[in-house]
C-alpha positions, -999 to +999 in steps of 0.1 A: +535-567+708+550-599+731+556-634+714+518-649+723+505-618+713+466-627+710+473-663+718+454-667+747+461-705+757+487-732+754+470-748+723+471-717+706+504-711+718+518-745+701+502-744+667+512-708+662+549-712+674+553-748+662+533-745+627+516-715+616+548-689+622+573-702+596+546-709+568+556-692+533+528-667+523+505-672+493+491-634+490+467-643+463+444-604+462+466-573+469+470-539+453+509-538+451+522-520+422+537-544+397+562-518+384+576-511+419+587-549+420+600-548+385+623-518+394+631-531+427+620-497+444+637-485+475+619-464+492+629-431+504+610-427+539+588-449+559+562-425+543+563-437+508+562-472+521+538-469+546+515-437+544+511-434+507+477-449+494+467-463+527+432-450+528+428-473+564+452-447+580+440-415+564+404-424+577+417-423+612+435-395+607+407-373+598+388-387+625+414-375+645+407-339+636+440-340+612+437-315+583+440-331+548+470-308+539+490-335+565+471-366+549+468-363+510+478-325+510+514-310+504+527-313+536+561-327+537+568-364+539+581-360+573+553-338+584+527-365+573+544-391+592+541-367+623+509-367+617+501-402+617+524-406+648+499-380+663+471-403+658+482-433+668+477-435+707+444-426+700+436-461+680+434-483+706+405-511+697+411-504+658+431-531+639+456-503+627+471-502+661+479-539+660+491-534+624+511-504+630+531-521+659+532-556+645+550-538+616+576-516+630+586-544+651+590-568+622+603-546+599+625-519+618+629-539+652+609-509+672+593-524+692+578-492+713+544-476+713+546-450+681+537-416+695+544-379+693+570-383+718+594-408+700+581-399+666+613-379+657+634-409+667+611-437+649+612-414+616+652-415+620+656-450+627+631-462+599+646-443+571+681-456+581+669-488+573+650-483+543+686-473+527+695-512+531+692-533+501+673-557+521+642-530+525+638-530+485+605-539+471+621-575+459+638-580+490+608-574+514+589-600+494+618-629+497+625-620+534+589-620+541+587-657+527+563-648+497+560-675+473+529-657+452+517-623+446+484-617+426+483-579+421+452-563+405+454-552+367+430-538+344+418-558+314+439-528+293+471-529+312+499-542+290+512-565+319+550-555+308+564-552+344+549-586+345+565-603+314+597-589+327+596-603+361+588-637+342+619-632+321+644-628+349+631-656+366+623-637+400+616-663+427+588-649+437+556-656+414+539-625+407+509-626+385+483-604+371+444-610+382+421-597+360+399-570+372+374-556+343+353-532+364+354-510+337+340-533+314+311-539+332+304-500+341+281-492+311+268-466+327+295-443+338+306-414+322+342-430+312+327-462+299+336-452+260+368-437+269+380-471+288+364-492+255+388-472+233+419-482+260+403-521+250+406-514+217+442-501+215+453-531+236+433-559+222+440-550+187+404-553+179+381-527+163+352-528+189+324-516+168+294-537+184+289-555+214+304-590+195+335-574+189+336-559+228+332-598+238+362-611+213+382-581+226+375-591+261+383-626+254+415-620+237+427-605+269+418-634+287+441-654+266+467-627+269+467-624+310+467-664+309+497-666+291+516-642+314+507-667+344+472-649+355+454-674+379+423-653+388+396-627+377+385-598+406+353-583+407+343-552+428+304-553+426+289-526+446+256-542+438+250-577+429+225-577+397+210-605+380+184-598+347+177-623+318+191-611+287+200-625+253+233-615+234+211-592+206+195-577+233+228-569+250+243-560+215+213-530+212+220-519+247+257-514+237+249-500+206+228-474+225+254-467+248+280-458+217+251-436+202+252-415+236+214-428+245+201-428+281+200-465+293+175-476+319+183-493+351+168-528+336+195-519+306+225-518+326+214-546+347+210-571+317+246-556+304+261-566+335+245-596+339+252-609+306+287-600+306+296-612+337+282-645+324+303-644+296+332-637+313+326-665+342+326-689+315+358-680+300+375-682+335+362-716+340+376-726+309+411-717+319+409-727+354+410-695+369+396-683+403+365-658+398+367-635+432+335-612+437+340-587+463+304-576+470+288-547+487+306-514+492+291-482+489+318-460+470+324-422+468+301-413+496+314-376+500+311-362+466+330-330+473+359-353+487+357-371+454+357-346+430+393-333+448+409-367+455+392-391+431+385-429+443+399-452+467+404-420+489+390-433+524+354-422+517+334-456+513+313-476+537+294-508+538+261-506+514+231-528+523+217-538+490+205-572+488+225-599+476+210-634+481+183-636+455+205-622+424+238-638+435+217-672+434+206-666+398+235-658+388+255-687+398+229-712+392+228-703+356+266-708+351+261-742+370+233-751+347+256-753+320+286-765+337+302-729+336+306-718+373+347-716+378+359-717+413+342-689+431+356-668+465+329-649+479+336-617+498+311-597+514+316-561+532+283-562+553+286-588+579+250-592+576+256-609+544+284-638+559+255-666+566+239-660+532+273-661+513+283-691+533+253-710+528+252-698+489+287-717+487+272-746+500+245-747+475+274-749+446+301-772+461+297-803+430+323-827+443+350-818+414+375-802+444+373-797+481+361-759+487+353-756+449+331-724+462+346-703+492+335-677+518+363-650+514+382-641+545+369-608+564+374-580+542+383-543+544+362-532+577+358-563+590+396-577+588+398-574+624+400-597+655+363-602+661+359-601+618+379-627+615+367-649+646+330-642+629+340-649+594+358-683+607+332-695+629+304-691+602+328-712+577+329-734+601+292-736+615+281-739+578+305-755+561+339-769+560+367-747+574+394-773+569+396-762+533+394-725+537+422-705+515+427-683+540+444-646+542+453-617+516+462-585+522+441-566+497+468-536+502+491-517+486+519-513+511+551-540+510+547-540+548+513-554+550+524-590+548+522-588+589+485-592+584+491-629+575+508-631+608+476-613+624+455-637+608+472-669+616+479-658+655+437-654+655+431-689+635+457-706+662+438-689+689+404-696+680+414-735+673+429-735+707+397-720+723+376-747+708+400-778+726+395-753+758+358-753+756+363-792+748+345-790+713+373-800+696+398-827+707+436-820+716+449-836+690+476-814+676+484-834+648+447-829+634+451-794+644+482-788+627+468-802+596+441-775+598+466-747+604+489-756+579+461-761+553+444-731+560+477-706+561+494-719+531+488-756+515+450-747+505+456-717+485+488-731+466+464-761+453+431-738+449+453-713+426+469-742+408+504-728+421 
């Protein structure tokens, strides 16, 4: 990984090394466990901090013919690391080849390709360094100039670890993000069990739909007092079906009584509930993040064995334009559309979401509605360049809020460096083509805003 990795011209090199490289990090959407930050966890092995919960790596290991025993099974931590080392030489062209070696170099000063031939030495050297105080969870944040972390939290969570960090005055702001997927999943087998959790956390007896809304609103107030800046929604399918509160109340009662719901009734419940949530987000000044389009848990045998988020999700192809337009328009008509980031898993939908964002910019602030960064299966060089080029072609990339890790690993902050290199190279290539002027002061503003300043402003930091 040379200093000029991914930087292919003089303009990109100057933009990166002079401006982008040293900027602090605002990581507004990730899945870092707040309990590990609160406890300032020290990781025993590189497997703990690098492979645990990383379904990106798990997918490639399975594709490489590695038995599940060495991925999520009972193999030792060292055996799992060795299985990943066996896979790495076969990952050329995949972003994990880049991320693996960026992380080894940045965190462990190991500047060589991981393979079975050197895996033993890398295992020993990395684990020795992990024993140092500088490699604890909190110090990994501080040493990477992370200013803000937005974790992903269920409305029924008590947020005790966030409270503890705030009382201590930890220098990195660690804020919860409100992720009410379970509140919308009325069709799921576990819905009523989750409602019971909501009752316990909110102190509200949820005997009807009105009480259900009261409990959710109470949790929004609770999250807001603990520094929440955003909601987050994983929407496999975007739906829109008009309904009144009375109609949804009947649907909720049917579900409480164990009665079957029609597809239309499920859509009505999801639509109306999400509308009400969005109204409350708007009142709080929160950002609403909509992650659209995954097809989850495709392998039923492995889902029954391992549960969700185990590496068996892929890209869906359900239509999104019309229901998303109707949902956003309904909120906009009443002045209740919050700041919104639209992420799509299917790259087919980039132009749809980019132009949809343009429909609802209201002049109240730059970039109120955002096309989110390349997500999940798209967060590689080609995907990031495509997302940013489409954003520039259809809107104003100057106001883009930039990169996030969407990760469970404390080593994933190297992805911000990856993004910054790609951004600088894209801008530099535009200069070389003659499509933008070689005005380094202007380009510096783009780099600093997209990599850092825009996110600080957008999330009210």
